C-alpha positions as CSV (number, residue, x, y, z in Angstrom):
1,M,-85.8,9.5,67.8
2,T,-86.4,10.9,64.4
3,R,-83.9,9.7,61.7
4,Q,-82.6,13.0,60.8
5,I,-81.2,13.6,64.5
6,D,-79.9,10.3,64.3
7,R,-77.8,11.9,61.5
8,N,-77.0,15.2,63.0
9,R,-75.7,13.3,66.4
10,L,-73.7,10.7,64.4
11,D,-72.7,13.9,62.0
12,N,-71.6,15.8,65.6
13,L,-70.5,13.1,67.1
14,A,-67.7,13.4,64.2
15,R,-67.2,17.6,64.6
16,L,-66.5,16.5,68.5
17,I,-64.4,14.1,68.0
18,A,-62.5,16.3,65.7
19,E,-62.1,19.1,68.1
20,A,-61.4,16.8,70.9
21,G,-58.8,15.7,69.0
22,S,-59.3,12.5,68.8
23,A,-62.1,9.7,70.1
24,E,-59.8,9.0,73.1
25,A,-59.5,12.1,73.9
26,L,-63.8,13.1,74.2
27,A,-64.2,9.8,76.0
28,R,-61.9,10.6,78.9
29,R,-63.6,14.6,78.6
30,S,-67.2,13.5,78.8
31,G,-66.7,9.6,81.1
32,S,-67.9,7.7,78.6
33,S,-66.3,4.9,76.5
34,S,-63.9,5.5,73.5
35,P,-64.7,1.7,72.0
36,Y,-68.5,2.8,72.9
37,L,-68.7,6.2,70.5
38,S,-66.7,4.1,67.8
39,Q,-69.4,1.8,68.3
40,I,-71.9,4.3,67.5
41,R,-70.2,5.8,65.1
42,G,-69.4,3.4,63.3
43,G,-73.1,2.1,63.1
44,T,-71.6,-1.4,65.0
45,P,-75.4,-3.3,65.4
46,Y,-76.3,-4.6,68.6
47,P,-76.8,-8.7,69.3
48,S,-80.3,-8.0,67.7
49,G,-78.9,-7.2,64.6
50,R,-80.7,-3.0,64.9
51,R,-77.9,-0.5,64.3
52,R,-76.8,1.6,67.3
53,R,-77.8,4.8,68.1
54,M,-76.7,7.7,70.6
55,G,-79.6,8.0,73.3
56,D,-80.5,11.4,74.7
57,Q,-78.4,10.8,78.2
58,L,-74.9,10.3,75.9
59,A,-75.5,13.5,74.0
60,A,-76.4,15.8,77.0
61,K,-72.9,14.2,78.4
62,L,-70.9,15.2,75.2
63,E,-72.7,18.9,74.7
64,R,-71.8,19.6,79.0
65,A,-68.0,17.9,78.5
66,M,-67.3,20.0,75.0
67,D,-69.4,23.1,76.4
68,K,-72.4,23.2,74.1
69,P,-75.5,24.5,74.6
70,E,-78.3,21.9,75.7
71,G,-79.9,20.7,72.4
72,W,-76.7,21.0,70.2
73,M,-76.4,17.3,69.4
74,D,-79.6,17.2,67.9
75,Q,-78.8,20.4,65.2
76,A,-76.7,20.6,61.8
77,H,-74.4,23.2,61.7
78,D,-73.1,25.0,58.9
79,E,-69.6,24.3,57.4
80,D,-68.0,27.9,59.5
81,E,-68.7,25.8,62.7
82,G,-66.9,23.0,61.7
83,A,-63.6,21.0,62.9
84,P,-61.0,23.8,63.6
85,G,-58.1,24.2,61.1
86,A,-60.1,21.4,59.0
87,P,-59.3,22.3,55.6
88,W,-62.5,22.2,52.9
89,T,-61.7,21.4,49.4
90,A,-62.0,24.2,46.7
91,G,-65.7,24.7,45.3
92,G,-67.2,24.3,48.8
93,G,-66.6,21.0,49.9
94,C,-65.4,17.2,49.1
95,P,-66.8,16.0,45.4
96,L,-68.9,13.1,45.2
97,I,-67.9,10.8,42.0
98,S,-68.4,7.4,40.9
99,W,-66.8,4.4,41.1
100,V,-65.2,4.6,37.4
101,Q,-63.9,8.2,38.3
102,A,-62.4,6.6,41.3
103,G,-61.1,3.6,39.5
104,A,-59.3,6.0,36.8
105,W,-58.1,7.5,40.1
106,T,-54.2,8.6,39.6
107,G,-53.2,11.0,42.3
108,A,-55.8,15.0,43.2
109,P,-57.5,15.4,40.0
110,A,-59.9,17.9,40.7
111,F,-63.3,16.0,39.7
112,P,-64.7,18.9,38.3
113,D,-67.9,17.1,37.2
114,A,-68.8,15.5,40.8
115,E,-72.4,14.7,41.1
116,A,-72.1,16.7,44.0
117,R,-69.7,18.6,46.4
118,L,-70.4,17.1,50.5
119,H,-69.1,19.0,53.6
120,C,-67.4,16.6,55.9
121,P,-68.0,17.2,59.4
122,A,-64.2,15.3,60.0
123,R,-60.8,16.8,60.1
124,C,-59.2,15.5,56.2
125,G,-57.1,17.0,53.7
126,P,-58.0,19.1,50.6
127,E,-57.9,16.0,47.8
128,T,-60.2,14.4,49.5
129,F,-63.3,13.0,47.8
130,V,-66.4,11.0,48.2
131,L,-68.0,7.7,47.1
132,R,-71.3,5.4,48.2
133,V,-71.0,2.5,49.2
134,R,-71.7,-0.1,47.2
135,G,-72.9,-3.6,48.1
136,E,-72.7,-5.9,51.4
137,S,-69.0,-7.0,51.7
138,M,-68.0,-4.2,54.1
139,A,-71.6,-4.2,56.0
140,P,-72.5,-4.1,58.8
141,R,-69.5,-1.6,59.5
142,F,-70.6,0.6,56.3
143,L,-73.9,-0.4,54.3
144,D,-75.0,-0.2,50.7
145,G,-75.4,3.5,50.2
146,D,-73.4,5.0,52.8
147,L,-71.5,7.9,52.1
148,I,-67.2,7.3,52.6
149,Y,-65.1,10.0,53.0
150,V,-61.4,9.3,51.3
151,D,-58.6,11.2,52.0
152,P,-55.4,10.4,49.7
153,G,-53.5,12.8,51.9
154,V,-53.6,10.1,54.9
155,E,-51.0,7.5,55.1
156,A,-52.7,3.6,54.8
157,R,-52.0,1.7,57.3
158,S,-52.5,-1.9,58.0
159,G,-56.0,-1.6,59.7
160,A,-57.3,0.8,57.9
161,Y,-59.8,1.1,55.7
162,V,-58.6,2.1,52.2
163,V,-60.5,2.8,48.5
164,M,-57.3,0.8,46.2
165,R,-57.4,0.8,42.1
166,D,-55.2,-1.8,40.4
167,G,-53.5,-1.9,37.0
168,A,-57.4,-2.5,35.1
169,G,-58.5,0.6,36.6
170,E,-60.9,-1.1,39.0
171,A,-61.2,0.3,42.3
172,T,-62.4,-1.6,45.7
173,F,-63.2,-0.1,49.0
174,K,-61.5,-3.0,51.9
175,Q,-59.8,-3.3,55.0
176,L,-55.5,-3.0,54.6
177,V,-54.0,-6.3,56.5
178,E,-50.1,-5.8,56.2
179,E,-48.2,-9.1,57.6
180,D,-44.8,-9.9,56.3
181,G,-44.2,-7.7,53.5
182,R,-47.7,-8.8,51.9
183,R,-51.3,-6.6,51.4
184,Y,-54.4,-8.1,52.1
185,L,-57.8,-7.1,51.4
186,R,-60.4,-8.0,54.1
187,A,-64.1,-7.8,54.0
188,A,-65.4,-6.6,57.5
189,N,-69.1,-8.8,56.3
190,P,-68.0,-12.5,58.3
191,D,-70.5,-13.7,55.9
192,W,-68.6,-12.7,52.4
193,P,-67.4,-15.6,50.6
194,S,-63.8,-13.9,50.1
195,P,-63.4,-12.0,53.5
196,I,-60.0,-12.0,52.9
197,V,-57.8,-11.9,49.4
198,E,-54.1,-10.6,48.6
199,A,-53.6,-7.2,47.1
200,R,-52.3,-7.2,43.5
201,P,-48.9,-6.0,42.9
202,D,-50.2,-3.4,40.7
203,A,-53.1,-1.9,43.5
204,A,-52.5,1.4,44.7
205,V,-54.1,2.8,47.8
206,C,-56.1,6.4,46.5
207,G,-57.2,7.2,50.2
208,V,-58.2,6.1,53.4
209,V,-61.5,6.8,55.2
210,V,-62.2,9.4,57.7
211,F,-65.8,9.2,57.4
212,R,-68.7,7.7,57.3
213,G,-72.0,9.4,56.3
214,A,-75.4,8.1,55.5
215,P,-77.3,9.8,52.9
216,V,-80.3,11.5,54.0
């Protein structure tokens, strides 16, 4: 299987999840496992360390369940075939910005100088922006160089993957954990030196990660 087909299948899995309404609904319709679909979408590795990929059998099963033609999962699709009701940002997509810009985030900036504008295969709000993952703190779920789509319009609940900025203008990407009225930021990498730290009192959530994609 080529890397491009792998990426197309991941993108199209997100489209089908949005079309079905949730990963659980797609799993029910296709007779597959919701946790397994989530593992594929998140790139959860096998015990050997090899990243999970969607096989031909599952791709065909999803196509049949969602009334797609044979081979649909392997193809890239235009924006006008996106998830029903999914809004797109002005300018043709979500702005790809730097972490410096994310650190200066104060609420729904337009980012006219964005590096690029990218289509989000998942349902997202018009203020969604994109960042490139830096480092290994969120591996293996999010790898260095992955693209994360961050939606400021989604409520940041405990367990969500979020981008936060502190009063010093530093932005970070971690999993939000809330316990007894206190907020913590957890790294996905079990070997990270400080896997969980308490969020600073002045930290503000910029948005919740709604989709992860791999660069071409």
